[in-house]
Every structure is written in structure tokens, then in C-alpha cells.
Backbone as a printed PyTorch tensor [residue, N CA C, xyz], in Angstrom:
tensor([[[82.5540, 51.8250, 63.1870],
         [81.6590, 50.8740, 63.8450],
         [80.9960, 51.5010, 65.0550]],

        [[81.7570, 52.3900, 65.7340],
         [81.1830, 53.0770, 66.8950],
         [80.0100, 53.9520, 66.4880]],

        [[80.1060, 54.5910, 65.3080],
         [79.0400, 55.4510, 64.8320],
         [77.7910, 54.6520, 64.4670]],

        [[77.9600, 53.3780, 64.1040],
         [76.8310, 52.5510, 63.6890],
         [76.0230, 52.0570, 64.8850]],

        [[76.6400, 52.0170, 66.0490],
         [75.9510, 51.5070, 67.2370],
         [74.8970, 52.4900, 67.7270]],

        [[73.8420, 51.9370, 68.3210],
         [72.8310, 52.7660, 68.9790],
         [73.1060, 52.6950, 70.4720]],

        [[73.7900, 53.7090, 70.9800],
         [74.2500, 53.6830, 72.3640],
         [73.1120, 53.9460, 73.3450]],

        [[73.3540, 53.5650, 74.5940],
         [72.4200, 53.8660, 75.6810],
         [72.7150, 55.2640, 76.2130]],

        [[71.7220, 56.1480, 76.1850],
         [71.9180, 57.5200, 76.6310],
         [72.0220, 57.5860, 78.1540]],

        [[71.1180, 56.9130, 78.8460],
         [71.1660, 56.8500, 80.3050],
         [70.3010, 55.6780, 80.7680]],

        [[70.3910, 55.3600, 82.0280],
         [69.6570, 54.2280, 82.5860],
         [68.7820, 54.7050, 83.7420]],

        [[67.5170, 54.3670, 83.7030],
         [66.5970, 54.6920, 84.7940],
         [66.7380, 53.6170, 85.8710]],

        [[67.0600, 54.0060, 87.1140],
         [67.3110, 53.0090, 88.1760],
         [66.0240, 52.4000, 88.7350]],

        [[65.2780, 51.7130, 87.8790],
         [64.0570, 51.0340, 88.2940],
         [64.0430, 49.6330, 87.7000]],

        [[63.4910, 48.6900, 88.4530],
         [63.3340, 47.3070, 87.9700],
         [64.6460, 46.7440, 87.4360]],

        [[65.7180, 47.0050, 88.1440],
         [67.0070, 46.4820, 87.7200],
         [67.7170, 47.3340, 86.6980]],

        [[67.1360, 48.4770, 86.3520],
         [67.7660, 49.3820, 85.3860],
         [67.0910, 49.3310, 84.0300]],

        [[66.4530, 50.4350, 83.6320],
         [65.8120, 50.5260, 82.3140],
         [66.6880, 51.3900, 81.4130]],

        [[67.2680, 50.7760, 80.4080],
         [68.1660, 51.4950, 79.5090],
         [67.3650, 52.3130, 78.4940]],

        [[67.6940, 53.5840, 78.3750],
         [67.0490, 54.4760, 77.4100],
         [68.0220, 54.7180, 76.2650]],

        [[67.6660, 54.2620, 75.0920],
         [68.5570, 54.3600, 73.9420],
         [68.6950, 55.8050, 73.4670]],

        [[69.7880, 56.0670, 72.7900],
         [70.0380, 57.4010, 72.2480],
         [68.9620, 57.8020, 71.2460]],

        [[68.4730, 56.8190, 70.4900],
         [67.4400, 57.1050, 69.4990],
         [66.1460, 57.5770, 70.1590]],

        [[65.8610, 57.0660, 71.3570],
         [64.6690, 57.4860, 72.0970],
         [64.8190, 58.9340, 72.5560]],

        [[65.9980, 59.2770, 73.0590],
         [66.2420, 60.6410, 73.5250],
         [66.1470, 61.6300, 72.3740]],

        [[66.7290, 61.2790, 71.2320],
         [66.6430, 62.1650, 70.0620],
         [65.1950, 62.3010, 69.6030]],

        [[64.4340, 61.2210, 69.6840],
         [63.0120, 61.2840, 69.3490],
         [62.2850, 62.2370, 70.2880]],

        [[62.6320, 62.2060, 71.5740],
         [62.0290, 63.1580, 72.5210],
         [62.3680, 64.5980, 72.1360]],

        [[63.5960, 64.8160, 71.7120],
         [64.0130, 66.1540, 71.2750],
         [63.1910, 66.5990, 70.0690]],

        [[63.0030, 65.6830, 69.1150],
         [62.2120, 65.9940, 67.9230],
         [60.7740, 66.3050, 68.3040]],

        [[60.2010, 65.4830, 69.1870],
         [58.8190, 65.7050, 69.6230],
         [58.6600, 67.0600, 70.2970]],

        [[59.6010, 67.3930, 71.1860],
         [59.5320, 68.6800, 71.8870],
         [59.6450, 69.8370, 70.9040]],

        [[60.5720, 69.7140, 69.9450],
         [60.7540, 70.7800, 68.9570],
         [59.5050, 70.9490, 68.0970]],

        [[58.9020, 69.8310, 67.6660],
         [57.7080, 69.9060, 66.8310],
         [56.5210, 70.4930, 67.5890]],

        [[56.4090, 70.1490, 68.8730],
         [55.3210, 70.7090, 69.6860],
         [55.4790, 72.2210, 69.8230]],

        [[56.7050, 72.6630, 70.1090],
         [56.9560, 74.0970, 70.2630],
         [56.6910, 74.8410, 68.9570]],

        [[57.1900, 74.2800, 67.8460],
         [56.9760, 74.9120, 66.5390],
         [55.4910, 74.9610, 66.2030]],

        [[54.7650, 73.8860, 66.5200],
         [53.3210, 73.8410, 66.2500],
         [52.5850, 74.9210, 67.0370]],

        [[52.9750, 75.0900, 68.3040],
         [52.3330, 76.1200, 69.1360],
         [52.6010, 77.5120, 68.5740]],

        [[53.8490, 77.7410, 68.1540],
         [54.2060, 79.0510, 67.6130],
         [53.4940, 79.3380, 66.2930]],

        [[53.3680, 78.3110, 65.4520],
         [52.7510, 78.5120, 64.1380],
         [51.2420, 78.6600, 64.2110]],

        [[50.6370, 78.1000, 65.2340],
         [49.1670, 78.1180, 65.3090],
         [48.6320, 79.1550, 66.3000]],

        [[49.4800, 80.0420, 66.7730],
         [49.0010, 81.1040, 67.6690],
         [48.2260, 82.1610, 66.8880]],

        [[47.1860, 82.6650, 67.5090],
         [46.4030, 83.7810, 66.9560],
         [45.8670, 83.5060, 65.5500]],

        [[45.3680, 82.2950, 65.3300],
         [44.7710, 81.9820, 64.0370],
         [43.4430, 82.7260, 63.8820]],

        [[43.1720, 83.1640, 62.6750],
         [41.9810, 83.9580, 62.3940],
         [41.0600, 83.2150, 61.4300]],

        [[39.7780, 83.5210, 61.5080],
         [38.7960, 82.9080, 60.6190],
         [38.4920, 83.8170, 59.4350]],

        [[38.3850, 85.1160, 59.6880],
         [38.0570, 86.0710, 58.6340],
         [39.2340, 86.2070, 57.6690]],

        [[38.9800, 86.1050, 56.3530],
         [40.0690, 86.1650, 55.3600],
         [40.8950, 87.4420, 55.4460]],

        [[40.2430, 88.5850, 55.7620],
         [40.9860, 89.8430, 55.7760],
         [41.9470, 89.9460, 56.9540]],

        [[41.7700, 89.0800, 57.9590],
         [42.6300, 89.1230, 59.1450],
         [43.7140, 88.0440, 59.1480]],

        [[43.7480, 87.2270, 58.1020],
         [44.7110, 86.1200, 58.0490],
         [46.1120, 86.6610, 57.7670]],

        [[47.0660, 86.2440, 58.5700],
         [48.4600, 86.6700, 58.3930],
         [49.1430, 85.8300, 57.3160]],

        [[50.3100, 86.2950, 56.8710],
         [51.0820, 85.5430, 55.8810],
         [51.5230, 84.1940, 56.4510]],

        [[51.8350, 84.1760, 57.7450],
         [52.2220, 82.9190, 58.4020],
         [51.0950, 81.9100, 58.3490]],

        [[49.8800, 82.3460, 58.6860],
         [48.7400, 81.4490, 58.6560],
         [48.4290, 81.0100, 57.2370]],

        [[48.5470, 81.9320, 56.2790],
         [48.2740, 81.6000, 54.8840],
         [49.2550, 80.5400, 54.3750]],

        [[50.5360, 80.7130, 54.7110],
         [51.5510, 79.7480, 54.2850],
         [51.3060, 78.3840, 54.9300]],

        [[50.9620, 78.4060, 56.2240],
         [50.6970, 77.1610, 56.9460],
         [49.5030, 76.4270, 56.3610]],

        [[48.4160, 77.1550, 56.1070],
         [47.2130, 76.5390, 55.5520],
         [47.4670, 76.0060, 54.1460]],

        [[48.3040, 76.6980, 53.3840],
         [48.6210, 76.2400, 52.0240],
         [49.3790, 74.9210, 52.0570]],

        [[50.3950, 74.8460, 52.9280],
         [51.1950, 73.6240, 53.0270],
         [50.3360, 72.4550, 53.5020]],

        [[49.5610, 72.6840, 54.5660],
         [48.7040, 71.6240, 55.0980],
         [47.6760, 71.1950, 54.0550]],

        [[47.1230, 72.1630, 53.3340],
         [46.1310, 71.8470, 52.3050],
         [46.7010, 70.9980, 51.1860]],

        [[47.9280, 71.3180, 50.7580],
         [48.5740, 70.5440, 49.6890],
         [48.8080, 69.1030, 50.1390]],

        [[49.3000, 68.9280, 51.3850],
         [49.5630, 67.5790, 51.8930],
         [48.2630, 66.7890, 52.0470]],

        [[47.2230, 67.4360, 52.5720],
         [45.9350, 66.7680, 52.7340],
         [45.3610, 66.3540, 51.3820]],

        [[45.4560, 67.2210, 50.3860],
         [44.9520, 66.8970, 49.0500],
         [45.7180, 65.7200, 48.4460]],

        [[47.0270, 65.6700, 48.7090],
         [47.8440, 64.5710, 48.1910],
         [47.3500, 63.2330, 48.7320]],

        [[47.1670, 63.1630, 50.0520],
         [46.7170, 61.9160, 50.6600],
         [45.2510, 61.6250, 50.3180]],

        [[44.4480, 62.6650, 50.1810],
         [43.0340, 62.4630, 49.8590],
         [42.8780, 61.8870, 48.4580]],

        [[43.7650, 62.2850, 47.5370],
         [43.7250, 61.7330, 46.1770],
         [44.0180, 60.2370, 46.1900]],

        [[44.8460, 59.8040, 47.1310],
         [45.1810, 58.3790, 47.2290],
         [44.0870, 57.6010, 47.9490]],

        [[43.6470, 58.1320, 49.0930],
         [42.7460, 57.3870, 49.9750],
         [41.2650, 57.5830, 49.6540]],

        [[40.9150, 58.7260, 49.0690],
         [39.5030, 59.0180, 48.8230],
         [38.7900, 59.4270, 50.1030]],

        [[37.4870, 59.5890, 49.9990],
         [36.6960, 60.0310, 51.1420],
         [36.6970, 59.0050, 52.2780]],

        [[36.6860, 57.7260, 51.9150],
         [36.6260, 56.6760, 52.9300],
         [37.8820, 56.6310, 53.8070]],

        [[38.9840, 57.1180, 53.2880],
         [40.2260, 57.0110, 54.0290],
         [40.7440, 58.3090, 54.6030]],

        [[39.9380, 59.3790, 54.5320],
         [40.4390, 60.6840, 54.9860],
         [40.6800, 60.7370, 56.4910]],

        [[40.0680, 59.8460, 57.2540],
         [40.2700, 59.8240, 58.7040],
         [41.6890, 59.3990, 59.0840]],

        [[42.4240, 58.7970, 58.1350],
         [43.7760, 58.3420, 58.4230],
         [44.8460, 59.3520, 58.0050]],

        [[44.4230, 60.4470, 57.3990],
         [45.3770, 61.4500, 56.9190],
         [46.1900, 62.0780, 58.0490]],

        [[45.5930, 62.4480, 59.2030],
         [46.4100, 63.0250, 60.2830],
         [47.5560, 62.1190, 60.7310]],

        [[47.2980, 60.8070, 60.7960],
         [48.3750, 59.8840, 61.1740],
         [49.4880, 59.9110, 60.1410]],

        [[49.1260, 59.8380, 58.8670],
         [50.1250, 59.8270, 57.7970],
         [50.9410, 61.1110, 57.7850]],

        [[50.2840, 62.2420, 58.0050],
         [50.9970, 63.5170, 58.0450],
         [51.9540, 63.5680, 59.2300]],

        [[51.5220, 63.0710, 60.3710],
         [52.3700, 63.0760, 61.5690],
         [53.6060, 62.2070, 61.3660]],

        [[53.4050, 61.0180, 60.7940],
         [54.5260, 60.1150, 60.5510],
         [55.4820, 60.7070, 59.5190]],

        [[54.9360, 61.3260, 58.4710],
         [55.7800, 61.9400, 57.4400],
         [56.6540, 63.0410, 58.0390]],

        [[56.0700, 63.8780, 58.8890],
         [56.8340, 64.9660, 59.5100],
         [57.9100, 64.3970, 60.4290]],

        [[57.5510, 63.3980, 61.2410],
         [58.5320, 62.8140, 62.1670],
         [59.6970, 62.1840, 61.4070]],

        [[59.3960, 61.3450, 60.4130],
         [60.4680, 60.6680, 59.6730],
         [61.3290, 61.6920, 58.9320]],

        [[60.6820, 62.6960, 58.3260],
         [61.4330, 63.7200, 57.6220],
         [62.4080, 64.4420, 58.5460]],

        [[61.9320, 64.8690, 59.7070],
         [62.8000, 65.5690, 60.6710],
         [63.8580, 64.6160, 61.2210]],

        [[63.4780, 63.3750, 61.5140],
         [64.4240, 62.3940, 62.0490],
         [65.5580, 62.1190, 61.0660]],

        [[65.2360, 62.0730, 59.7810],
         [66.2640, 61.8290, 58.7720],
         [67.1680, 63.0350, 58.5720]],

        [[66.6330, 64.2340, 58.8070],
         [67.4130, 65.4580, 58.5840],
         [68.2140, 65.8810, 59.8080]],

        [[67.9050, 65.3230, 60.9680],
         [68.5060, 65.8230, 62.2060],
         [69.9990, 65.5240, 62.2980]],

        [[70.4790, 64.6310, 61.4370],
         [71.9080, 64.3620, 61.4050],
         [72.7200, 65.5900, 61.0200]],

        [[72.0900, 66.5130, 60.2960],
         [72.7720, 67.7490, 59.9030],
         [73.1680, 68.5600, 61.1340]],

        [[72.3770, 68.4350, 62.2140],
         [72.6290, 69.1880, 63.4500],
         [73.5740, 68.4590, 64.3980]],

        [[74.0950, 67.3140, 63.9520],
         [75.0490, 66.5840, 64.7830],
         [74.4560, 65.4370, 65.5720]],

        [[73.1430, 65.2390, 65.5000],
         [72.5060, 64.1170, 66.1890],
         [72.5620, 62.8700, 65.3040]],

        [[72.5030, 61.7070, 65.9420],
         [72.3590, 60.4730, 65.1840],
         [70.8850, 60.3020, 64.8250]],

        [[70.5540, 60.1220, 63.5510],
         [69.1490, 59.9540, 63.1740],
         [68.5310, 58.7570, 63.8900]],

        [[67.4130, 58.9330, 64.5720],
         [66.7820, 57.7890, 65.2550],
         [66.3220, 56.7070, 64.2920]],

        [[66.0660, 57.0730, 63.0350],
         [65.6680, 56.0800, 62.0360],
         [66.8340, 55.1870, 61.6350]],

        [[68.0310, 55.4690, 62.1680],
         [69.1750, 54.5830, 61.9570],
         [69.1150, 53.3900, 62.9000]],

        [[68.2140, 53.4680, 63.8770],
         [67.9950, 52.3700, 64.8280],
         [66.8540, 51.5030, 64.3100]],

        [[67.1130, 50.2200, 64.0950],
         [66.0890, 49.3400, 63.5410],
         [64.8800, 49.2310, 64.4590]],

        [[65.0650, 49.4160, 65.7610],
         [63.9320, 49.3710, 66.6850],
         [62.9230, 50.4750, 66.3650]],

        [[63.4290, 51.6460, 65.9660],
         [62.5500, 52.7680, 65.6290],
         [61.7950, 52.4870, 64.3350]],

        [[62.5020, 52.0560, 63.3070],
         [61.8410, 51.7880, 62.0250],
         [60.8730, 50.6120, 62.1450]],

        [[61.2290, 49.6170, 62.9650],
         [60.3290, 48.4790, 63.1720],
         [59.0540, 48.9300, 63.8690]],

        [[59.1960, 49.8110, 64.8740],
         [58.0150, 50.3220, 65.5850],
         [57.1150, 51.1150, 64.6420]],

        [[57.7080, 51.9460, 63.7960],
         [56.9160, 52.7130, 62.8270],
         [56.1860, 51.7820, 61.8640]],

        [[56.8830, 50.7400, 61.4060],
         [56.2760, 49.7970, 60.4650],
         [55.1310, 49.0270, 61.1110]],

        [[55.3270, 48.5830, 62.3460],
         [54.2790, 47.8340, 63.0510],
         [53.0530, 48.7170, 63.2860]],

        [[53.2950, 49.9730, 63.6870],
         [52.1790, 50.9030, 63.8750],
         [51.3790, 51.0690, 62.5870]],

        [[52.0900, 51.2020, 61.4680],
         [51.4170, 51.3960, 60.1860],
         [50.6140, 50.1610, 59.7860]],

        [[51.1850, 48.9790, 59.9910],
         [50.4850, 47.7580, 59.6090],
         [49.2600, 47.5390, 60.4910]],

        [[49.3810, 47.8340, 61.7910],
         [48.2070, 47.7290, 62.6810],
         [47.1030, 48.6620, 62.1880]],

        [[47.4760, 49.8830, 61.7910],
         [46.4920, 50.8300, 61.2720],
         [45.8750, 50.3280, 59.9740]],

        [[46.6940, 49.7310, 59.1160],
         [46.1970, 49.2100, 57.8360],
         [45.1580, 48.1150, 58.0700]],

        [[45.4660, 47.1890, 58.9510],
         [44.5240, 46.1020, 59.2170],
         [43.2700, 46.6250, 59.9210]],

        [[43.4480, 47.5960, 60.8150],
         [42.2870, 48.2240, 61.4520],
         [41.4070, 48.9010, 60.4160]],

        [[42.0320, 49.5700, 59.4450],
         [41.2670, 50.2350, 58.3920],
         [40.4410, 49.2260, 57.6090]],

        [[41.0380, 48.0500, 57.3440],
         [40.3050, 47.0200, 56.6210],
         [39.1260, 46.4960, 57.4210]],

        [[39.3270, 46.2590, 58.7060],
         [38.2330, 45.7780, 59.5620],
         [37.1510, 46.8440, 59.7040]],

        [[37.5600, 48.0860, 59.8720],
         [36.6120, 49.1920, 60.0440],
         [35.7680, 49.3960, 58.7890]],

        [[36.3810, 49.2270, 57.6170],
         [35.6730, 49.4780, 56.3600],
         [34.7950, 48.2980, 55.9390]],

        [[35.2610, 47.0740, 56.1960],
         [34.5770, 45.8990, 55.6850],
         [33.7790, 45.1390, 56.7450]],

        [[34.1400, 45.3150, 58.0160],
         [33.5640, 44.4770, 59.0570],
         [34.4200, 43.2350, 59.2480]],

        [[34.3360, 42.6390, 60.4130],
         [35.1990, 41.5140, 60.7470],
         [35.0880, 40.3280, 59.8000]],

        [[33.8510, 39.9230, 59.4800],
         [33.6540, 38.7320, 58.6370],
         [34.1560, 38.9560, 57.2180]],

        [[33.8140, 40.1100, 56.6510],
         [34.2420, 40.3900, 55.2800],
         [35.7520, 40.5570, 55.2070]],

        [[36.3350, 41.1170, 56.2770],
         [37.7900, 41.2730, 56.3110],
         [38.4780, 39.9120, 56.3130]],

        [[37.9390, 38.9700, 57.0920],
         [38.5190, 37.6260, 57.1140],
         [38.3400, 36.9250, 55.7710]],

        [[37.1720, 37.1230, 55.1480],
         [36.9280, 36.4990, 53.8440],
         [37.8550, 37.0500, 52.7700]],

        [[38.2930, 38.3100, 52.9300],
         [39.1400, 38.9290, 51.9050],
         [40.4840, 38.2190, 51.7650]],

        [[40.8940, 37.4670, 52.8000],
         [42.1540, 36.7430, 52.7070],
         [42.0590, 35.5750, 51.7200]],

        [[40.8580, 35.1330, 51.4360],
         [40.6700, 34.0120, 50.5050],
         [40.2560, 34.5040, 49.1210]],

        [[40.4290, 35.7920, 48.8530],
         [40.0540, 36.3460, 47.5530],
         [41.3140, 36.5900, 46.7250]],

        [[41.2580, 36.3760, 45.4100],
         [40.0870, 35.9810, 44.6070],
         [39.8180, 34.4750, 44.6100]],

        [[40.7550, 33.7040, 45.1870],
         [40.5740, 32.2560, 45.2730],
         [41.2050, 31.7580, 46.5690]],

        [[40.6440, 30.7380, 47.2040],
         [41.2010, 30.2280, 48.4690],
         [42.6520, 29.7720, 48.3810]],

        [[43.1320, 29.5300, 47.1610],
         [44.5150, 29.0700, 46.9950],
         [45.5140, 30.1150, 47.5110]],

        [[45.1360, 31.3970, 47.4180],
         [46.0680, 32.4710, 47.8060],
         [45.9790, 32.8070, 49.2870]],

        [[45.1890, 32.0580, 50.0570],
         [45.0320, 32.3380, 51.4880],
         [46.3710, 32.3940, 52.2330]],

        [[47.2610, 31.4020, 52.0790],
         [48.5470, 31.4810, 52.8010],
         [49.3710, 32.7090, 52.3970]],

        [[49.3200, 33.0610, 51.1140],
         [50.1010, 34.2100, 50.6360],
         [49.5610, 35.5030, 51.2350]],

        [[48.2240, 35.6410, 51.2780],
         [47.6170, 36.8510, 51.8340],
         [47.8950, 36.9890, 53.3330]],

        [[47.9120, 35.8580, 54.0400],
         [48.2410, 35.9000, 55.4680],
         [49.7130, 36.2630, 55.6700]],

        [[50.5610, 35.6700, 54.8500],
         [51.9980, 35.9490, 54.9410],
         [52.2970, 37.4180, 54.6380]],

        [[51.4720, 38.0060, 53.7870],
         [51.6720, 39.4010, 53.4000],
         [51.5570, 40.3550, 54.5860]],

        [[50.7450, 39.9910, 55.5710],
         [50.6040, 40.8220, 56.7750],
         [51.9510, 40.9900, 57.4620]],

        [[52.7890, 39.9430, 57.4390],
         [54.0910, 39.9970, 58.0940],
         [55.1800, 40.5270, 57.1610]],

        [[54.9830, 40.3270, 55.8560],
         [55.9830, 40.8020, 54.8950],
         [55.9790, 42.3220, 54.7990]],

        [[54.7970, 42.9290, 54.8420],
         [54.7020, 44.3800, 54.6820],
         [55.4750, 45.1530, 55.7390]],

        [[55.3110, 44.8390, 57.0470],
         [56.0930, 45.6010, 58.0250],
         [57.5930, 45.3930, 57.8830]],

        [[57.9990, 44.1750, 57.5220],
         [59.4220, 43.9230, 57.3160],
         [59.9380, 44.7620, 56.1590]],

        [[59.1480, 44.8440, 55.0810],
         [59.5330, 45.6360, 53.9190],
         [59.6440, 47.1120, 54.2670]],

        [[58.6280, 47.6480, 54.9600],
         [58.6510, 49.0610, 55.3450],
         [59.8270, 49.3550, 56.2760]],

        [[60.0430, 48.4600, 57.2410],
         [61.1090, 48.6490, 58.2180],
         [62.4820, 48.6330, 57.5580]],

        [[62.7610, 47.5930, 56.7870],
         [64.0890, 47.4150, 56.2170],
         [64.3930, 48.4670, 55.1510]],

        [[63.3670, 48.8870, 54.3950],
         [63.5920, 49.9120, 53.3720],
         [64.0290, 51.2180, 54.0220]],

        [[63.3020, 51.6510, 55.0460],
         [63.6310, 52.8990, 55.7300],
         [64.9660, 52.7790, 56.4660]],

        [[65.1330, 51.7060, 57.2340],
         [66.3610, 51.5050, 57.9990],
         [67.5840, 51.4070, 57.0890]],

        [[67.4700, 50.6150, 56.0340],
         [68.6110, 50.3970, 55.1440],
         [69.0590, 51.6610, 54.4400]],

        [[68.1110, 52.4480, 53.9570],
         [68.4700, 53.6670, 53.2330],
         [69.0710, 54.7130, 54.1630]],

        [[68.4700, 54.8970, 55.3510],
         [69.0020, 55.8760, 56.2990],
         [70.3860, 55.4510, 56.7800]],

        [[70.5430, 54.1760, 57.1060],
         [71.8370, 53.6730, 57.5690],
         [72.8860, 53.8000, 56.4650]],

        [[72.5010, 53.4530, 55.2380],
         [73.4350, 53.5560, 54.1190],
         [73.9200, 54.9850, 53.9030]],

        [[72.9770, 55.9460, 53.9340],
         [73.3490, 57.3540, 53.7710],
         [74.2640, 57.8150, 54.9040]],

        [[73.9670, 57.3710, 56.1250],
         [74.7670, 57.7450, 57.2910],
         [76.1890, 57.2210, 57.1590]],

        [[76.3340, 55.9680, 56.7340],
         [77.6570, 55.3540, 56.5870],
         [78.4590, 56.0660, 55.5000]],

        [[77.8150, 56.3250, 54.3680],
         [78.5070, 56.9950, 53.2580],
         [79.0160, 58.3680, 53.6870]],

        [[78.1740, 59.1370, 54.3870],
         [78.5900, 60.4700, 54.8190],
         [79.7310, 60.3920, 55.8330]],

        [[79.7040, 59.4250, 56.7280],
         [80.7860, 59.2840, 57.7030],
         [82.1040, 58.9150, 57.0170]],

        [[82.0380, 58.0660, 55.9990],
         [83.2490, 57.6940, 55.2610],
         [83.8030, 58.8930, 54.4960]],

        [[82.9050, 59.6690, 53.8930],
         [83.3430, 60.8580, 53.1480],
         [83.9760, 61.8780, 54.0980]],

        [[83.3660, 62.0700, 55.2640],
         [83.9120, 63.0080, 56.2480],
         [85.2730, 62.5480, 56.7650]],

        [[85.4780, 61.2330, 56.8400],
         [86.7640, 60.7140, 57.3140],
         [87.8580, 60.8940, 56.2640]],

        [[87.5040, 60.7370, 54.9840],
         [88.4880, 60.8300, 53.9000],
         [88.7540, 62.2820, 53.5140]],

        [[87.6700, 63.0640, 53.3860],
         [87.8030, 64.4650, 52.9600],
         [86.9130, 65.3310, 53.8410]],

        [[87.3740, 65.6960, 55.0300],
         [86.5280, 66.4050, 55.9840],
         [86.2370, 67.8630, 55.6360]],

        [[86.9630, 68.4310, 54.6750],
         [86.7980, 69.8480, 54.3460],
         [86.1190, 70.0000, 52.9880]],

        [[85.0600, 70.7830, 52.9310],
         [84.3450, 71.2050, 51.7250],
         [83.5860, 70.0860, 51.0180]],

        [[84.2350, 68.9440, 50.7970],
         [83.6100, 67.8660, 50.0170],
         [82.2800, 67.4040, 50.6150]],

        [[82.1600, 67.2230, 51.9480],
         [80.8810, 66.7320, 52.4880],
         [79.7080, 67.6900, 52.3200]],

        [[79.9900, 68.9860, 52.1120],
         [78.9030, 69.9670, 52.0700],
         [77.9040, 69.7000, 50.9470]],

        [[78.3420, 69.6190, 49.6680],
         [77.3530, 69.3550, 48.6140],
         [76.7360, 67.9650, 48.7000]],

        [[77.5130, 66.9950, 49.1850],
         [76.9840, 65.6350, 49.2910],
         [75.9340, 65.5210, 50.3950]],

        [[76.0560, 66.3680, 51.4130],
         [75.0380, 66.3960, 52.4650],
         [73.6780, 66.7570, 51.9010]],

        [[73.6650, 67.6330, 50.9000],
         [72.3950, 68.0430, 50.2830],
         [71.6660, 66.8540, 49.6900]],

        [[72.4350, 65.8670, 49.2120],
         [71.7890, 64.6750, 48.6480],
         [71.5260, 63.6190, 49.7060]],

        [[72.5810, 63.1750, 50.3870],
         [72.4440, 62.0270, 51.2880],
         [71.6190, 62.3510, 52.5290]],

        [[71.7760, 63.5590, 53.0770],
         [71.0640, 63.9000, 54.3040],
         [69.7140, 64.5510, 54.0410]],

        [[69.6540, 65.4280, 53.0470],
         [68.4300, 66.1960, 52.8230],
         [67.5190, 65.5080, 51.8010]],

        [[67.9930, 65.3900, 50.5640],
         [67.1490, 64.8290, 49.5000],
         [66.7500, 63.3840, 49.8020]],

        [[67.7380, 62.5440, 50.0990],
         [67.4440, 61.1320, 50.3510],
         [66.5950, 60.9670, 51.6070]],

        [[66.8490, 61.7890, 52.6410],
         [66.0640, 61.6970, 53.8780],
         [64.6020, 62.0140, 53.6490]],

        [[64.3380, 63.0590, 52.8630],
         [62.9490, 63.4330, 52.5700],
         [62.2780, 62.4160, 51.6510]],

        [[63.0520, 61.8630, 50.7250],
         [62.5020, 60.8370, 49.8230],
         [62.0600, 59.6080, 50.6200]],

        [[62.8540, 59.2040, 51.5980],
         [62.5070, 58.0260, 52.3950],
         [61.2470, 58.2630, 53.2200]],

        [[61.0790, 59.4840, 53.7310],
         [59.8490, 59.8160, 54.4570],
         [58.6530, 59.7320, 53.5170]],

        [[58.8290, 60.2450, 52.3030],
         [57.7550, 60.2070, 51.3020],
         [57.3990, 58.7700, 50.9370]],

        [[58.4030, 57.9540, 50.6860],
         [58.1600, 56.5620, 50.2760],
         [57.4210, 55.7960, 51.3690]],

        [[57.8250, 55.9990, 52.6230],
         [57.2060, 55.2710, 53.7340],
         [55.7130, 55.5820, 53.8290]],

        [[55.3640, 56.8760, 53.8620],
         [53.9500, 57.2360, 54.0210],
         [53.1630, 56.9630, 52.7430]],

        [[53.8140, 57.0580, 51.5940],
         [53.1220, 56.7720, 50.3270],
         [52.7220, 55.3050, 50.2640]],

        [[53.6330, 54.4200, 50.6090],
         [53.3170, 52.9880, 50.6120],
         [52.2610, 52.6670, 51.6600]],

        [[52.3630, 53.3050, 52.8390],
         [51.3600, 53.0740, 53.8830],
         [49.9870, 53.5060, 53.3970]],

        [[49.9150, 54.6650, 52.7220],
         [48.6420, 55.1520, 52.1790],
         [48.0860, 54.1920, 51.1330]],

        [[48.9570, 53.6560, 50.2830],
         [48.5040, 52.6960, 49.2690],
         [47.9660, 51.4170, 49.9210]],

        [[48.6390, 50.9520, 50.9660],
         [48.1820, 49.7500, 51.6550],
         [46.8310, 49.9980, 52.3360]],

        [[46.6300, 51.1900, 52.8930],
         [45.3610, 51.5220, 53.5120],
         [44.2580, 51.5590, 52.4570]],

        [[44.5480, 52.1570, 51.3310],
         [43.5700, 52.2310, 50.2430],
         [43.1650, 50.8290, 49.7900]],

        [[44.1610, 49.9650, 49.6670],
         [43.8770, 48.5690, 49.2760],
         [43.0370, 47.8640, 50.3360]],

        [[43.2760, 48.1700, 51.6040],
         [42.5560, 47.5080, 52.7040],
         [41.1020, 47.9370, 52.7740]],

        [[40.8060, 49.1960, 52.4430],
         [39.4360, 49.7050, 52.6080],
         [38.5870, 49.5290, 51.3500]],

        [[39.2030, 49.1160, 50.2430],
         [38.4210, 48.9470, 49.0060],
         [37.6550, 47.6350, 49.0270]]])
């Protein structure tokens, strides 16, 4: 039960004390690591093909594959949202895998998954307004018939709950299973299971989250 809690890392002595959760601190660690890695990977980039290093070639290949994946879903109208989706995918992927290094995954905190879901839904609705205009966006709630108006409005609130609970539930479930396995058989047995619960399942959840967000954006801009 202690492992399931999201503890307070420290308290800022302002306004009666501002508690900083452990998940926030781990997120800061992830952000700092990603910034440093990004700086190292993007140093001395070249334009001329004959001067491109293997590092740059590998980086451009990976980024190109991810961009093409999202572009196939969103099309030309939605390509402006690809950087956000890529950023969220990288963060969730690293957050889910960081348990291997001994940190508690921040995605095990429902506040983190809820914030990610709300951000995505705000972007989805913004995409719909940006693509259709305010009036057409409002009219879309009554399509194909005014009878579905309450359902379409309710869907705005259902989607973030679905995204939040799916990510939170799967990460928490994997975390609990691994802790139980480590308690029962702490030697050798957790190693192969970590490959599934921490690595494979963690990356799958990152993929599912951004894939569904991309589909919702595509639906909003059509």
C-alpha cells in the first residue's frame, strides 16, 4: 500500500506550504534528461548530405518515421498537431519505463494522467474550432440529428476520463504486479517479466494514448 501512494517529495514554505508530489519531481527529472539528450543529439547538425553523421541520420530516420505515422492519421490539415503528439508520446514512454531505474512512474499518479488527458481534449476541441470555425463547431454537436446533442456534449467529458483511466489503470496494474512478483520471488524471476510489464506494456500505453488522441483530432477537424 505504501508503494501505491503518491508521496510528497518536499514542501515549498509559501502560502501556508505548497506540497510538491513525488510524481512532479520525477517529471522534472524526465524533462531535464530529455532536454539534455535533445541538446546532445542535435549538436552540429548538417544540411549537406555528404556531411551528415550516422547520429544525425539515425535521428532523422526515427523522427521521419514517427511524423509519417501521425501524418497518415491526421493528413495535411492536422500536421500542425504532430509536435505535441510526439512530445506526449516521448514523455509517457519515458515515464512508464523509468520504474526500471528505481523511480515511481509519474503516470501511476492519477493527477498526472488526468492532466495529460485534459490537455489532449483541450487540443482536440481547439482543433475542431480552428478547422471549422466557432459556429460550425457548435453545429457539429447536433449532427447528424439534434437528438444526439446531449450524447455529443457528454462525449467531451467522457473522452478525457477514458484516456486518463486507461493510462492510469494499466500503469498502476503493471506496477502492482511487478511489486508483488518482487516480494514473492525477488531473484531472477522479475527480470524477464520486467521486459513485458515495464517495457512492452509501458510503450504500448504511450502508443495507445497518442493514437487515440490523434484519431480524436482527425475526427474533430473533418
